[in-house]
C-alpha positions as CSV (number, residue, x, y, z in Angstrom):
1,M,71.7,111.8,51.1
2,D,68.7,113.6,52.6
3,I,67.1,113.9,49.2
4,I,67.4,110.2,48.7
5,K,65.9,109.5,52.1
6,A,62.9,111.9,51.4
7,F,62.4,110.3,48.0
8,L,62.3,106.8,49.3
9,I,59.9,107.6,52.1
10,G,57.6,109.9,50.2
11,G,57.8,107.8,47.0
12,S,56.6,104.7,48.8
13,V,53.6,106.5,50.2
14,L,52.6,107.9,46.8
15,A,53.3,104.6,45.1
16,G,50.7,102.9,47.4
17,S,48.1,105.4,46.1
18,F,49.2,104.8,42.5
19,V,49.0,101.0,42.8
20,T,45.4,101.2,44.1
21,K,44.3,103.1,41.0
22,H,46.0,100.7,38.5
23,V,46.1,97.3,40.2
24,S,43.8,95.5,42.7
25,P,43.8,97.3,46.0
26,A,44.8,94.0,47.5
27,F,48.3,94.6,46.2
28,A,48.6,98.2,47.6
29,P,49.8,97.1,51.1
30,I,52.9,95.5,49.4
31,V,54.0,99.0,48.1
32,G,52.3,101.1,50.8
33,G,53.6,98.9,53.5
34,L,57.2,99.0,52.2
35,P,59.3,99.0,55.3
36,T,60.5,102.5,55.1
37,G,61.2,102.4,58.8
38,I,63.9,99.8,58.0
39,L,65.3,101.7,55.0
40,V,65.6,104.9,57.2
41,T,68.3,103.2,59.3
42,F,70.7,103.2,56.4
43,F,70.8,107.0,56.8
44,M,71.5,107.1,60.5
45,D,74.9,108.0,61.8
46,T,75.7,105.3,64.4
47,D,74.7,101.8,65.3
48,E,73.6,103.0,68.8
49,T,71.2,105.3,67.1
50,R,69.9,102.5,65.0
51,R,69.5,100.2,68.0
52,L,67.5,102.8,69.9
53,Y,65.4,103.5,66.8
54,Y,64.6,99.8,66.3
55,K,63.6,99.5,70.0
56,S,61.0,102.3,69.5
57,Y,60.1,100.9,66.1
58,V,59.1,97.5,67.5
59,Y,56.6,99.1,69.9
60,S,55.2,101.5,67.3
61,S,54.9,98.7,64.7
62,F,53.1,96.4,67.1
63,L,50.6,99.1,67.9
64,L,50.2,99.8,64.2
65,F,49.4,96.1,63.7
66,L,46.7,96.3,66.3
67,A,45.3,99.5,64.8
68,V,45.1,97.9,61.3
69,L,43.5,94.8,62.8
70,I,40.9,96.9,64.6
71,C,40.3,98.9,61.5
72,H,39.7,95.7,59.5
73,L,37.5,94.1,62.1
74,W,35.5,97.3,62.8
75,S,34.9,98.1,59.2
76,S,33.9,94.5,58.4
77,N,31.2,94.5,61.1
78,T,29.6,97.9,61.0
79,T,28.2,100.6,58.7
80,T,30.5,103.3,60.2
81,P,32.3,105.1,57.4
82,V,35.7,103.6,56.9
83,N,37.4,107.0,56.8
84,L,36.1,107.7,60.2
85,I,37.3,104.4,61.5
86,S,40.7,105.0,59.9
87,S,40.9,108.5,61.5
88,I,40.1,107.2,64.9
89,C,42.6,104.3,64.6
90,I,45.3,106.7,63.5
91,L,44.7,109.0,66.5
92,V,44.6,106.1,68.9
93,W,47.8,104.6,67.4
94,A,49.7,107.9,67.5
95,S,48.6,108.6,71.1
96,L,49.5,105.1,72.3
97,S,52.7,105.1,70.4
98,Y,53.8,108.3,72.1
99,L,52.9,107.0,75.5
100,V,54.4,103.6,75.1
101,I,57.7,104.8,73.6
102,N,57.9,107.5,76.2
103,Y,57.5,104.9,79.0
104,F,59.2,101.8,77.7
105,V,62.1,103.4,75.8
106,I,62.8,107.0,76.9
107,K,62.2,106.5,80.7
108,K,64.1,103.2,80.7
109,I,67.1,104.9,79.1
110,K,66.9,107.8,81.6
111,S,66.7,105.4,84.5
112,K,69.8,103.5,83.2
113,I,71.8,106.7,82.9
114,F,71.0,107.8,86.5
115,T,71.4,104.5,88.3
């Protein structure tokens, strides 16, 4: 089962790269944006684990949406290299995702356990 999971997740990332080389880059988000985060839930053990995962996934996905929007707007209105913009957005997304999930998911769970 772990091999299938790794194949689905890794394969979708590589497929996005493949699509950009053989088809218009406009179609790459369809493959590269394949909701691997949703597919992963099929390999989780319990519904409680899935619920907690989705709770975190919502926050992370919303922050990802904002990061992509910022990348698009910033790269459309500046001469800053797009790879630099993308790198900055990834770092900001990862940092904010960690902080938001830690505060809104993990701390809320801990406070429910101890109250």
